[in-house]
C-alpha angles and dihedrals in degrees: 000000000000117000112268094020109131119235119242090256094052091044091051090050092051092049091049092050091050091050091048090050091052090049094050098043097074092047092051093048096045098082103159105248107186116235088221133013137179126228110202116209136174119256165261103098106251092018122136098264094039090052090047089052091055092054091044091052091053093049094046093049090053091048098053118105090237135020117286132166111234112192123194116223115193116207135176128334136325094273088074095223096123093047092047092049091052091047092050093051096044120116098192117141125273114301096357096109132049133175131216099209121193120214089248091071092058089046090057090056092045092057093044099251104180091216090067102088098167139089110215100175093094097044108114111239118228101181139315150202119240140177135194118264126193142175107230122198141161115299091221093066095044126216121292139293093026099042121070134186131178091212113079114247113243107226119198111225135170092223144311095278094046116108089238087074086078087077089062090049089051091053090049091052090048092051095244113143109235140161126202123240104201135206092041119123136148114339091003091058092049090049090052089054092050093046094048095249094119137021105206141019144177117256128190135193137049090293094054094108092048091048090051092051091050088056093048092252135121130215110264096185142335125234110248144182128249110302095040094251110171119242110258088230091054106040094154098047117092116234128239088250091056093049092049100034092129099040115142088215107065089161091062091044088055090050093048089051089050093054090044089053088056086062095041096045108073089177141339123205110221143173127216120277115270093027109158114265094237091053091050089050090049094056093042090055090049091052091063088078092061104104129203114279120270115255092255096047120111090243094050109133094041124104124234114228130194132227097287098052090037090056090051089049091052090049090052093045090055109052120191117278088252092055092046091051091047090053093049091050090049090052090052097046098037102036105016091239133131130167097232093062099026087224106188103183112106118217111223114222115258 
């Protein structure tokens, strides 16, 4: 046998490998790109999330390996419950429907809202849009757990079921006396701080620190995800997980993080549960072409996140059933509120 001449056995192996490669190549390339797909988004038409969905659809269509028509269907109100319910009940084929879910939809499920007939914890995340979120309070009292004050802190909150109520839970877990001051959100909450009607409030967005400073407040902590990683926009602000690292109630810490994630997560793009892995990978690859928002866009100031961080965000948005139940019991005991009765009267601590 001449040097370098393959034996029959080696030659047979090479031929078999080549044949196997040819057999596998079509299967690997044939990732099922839908000719048309629907992106569900909460209303109203022209609202922040619906507009974001329109821009996302354009970017995803450009990012697919072959042409596909991605239509945006706007359903229900800004809380996202109607859109999420429709998404959960859909029977469309694999990869042909996506949902842009706002954090408010996950918050509705966390508090036990009976309208929320969906289970998002197994929806694969494609990408998302997030913003920083802090609790800001007076510098004189200092952030918990180091600072202490005999006078209860007055915390401005929209209502018991609002995700901002997680800040009150965090203060409870840190041992800081606090009372809620309800029906205060946005500009009304800031006015209450300036007028002396409240002492602390929750602020969201890239300007949260600057807003706090303008009100004479400092960031006490930032809401975080599991692992207590600090928000890149708030490197000097401790996270909720850092503040409550030694809490004896990890279930309530998990719940507080979940509600905080509803504030941090402006929207998460998801696929239905049990979507094939190659289809999930296809959409995740397409999402890489979705750029950051232009400075004048409604979502400017948020941060685009990829599949990994979006998956962590979804995990945080969907606490365990034990943590969700613990949060609902806390709402009932602390604030006299439960979703089944929509009780609105807050019980002041004794």
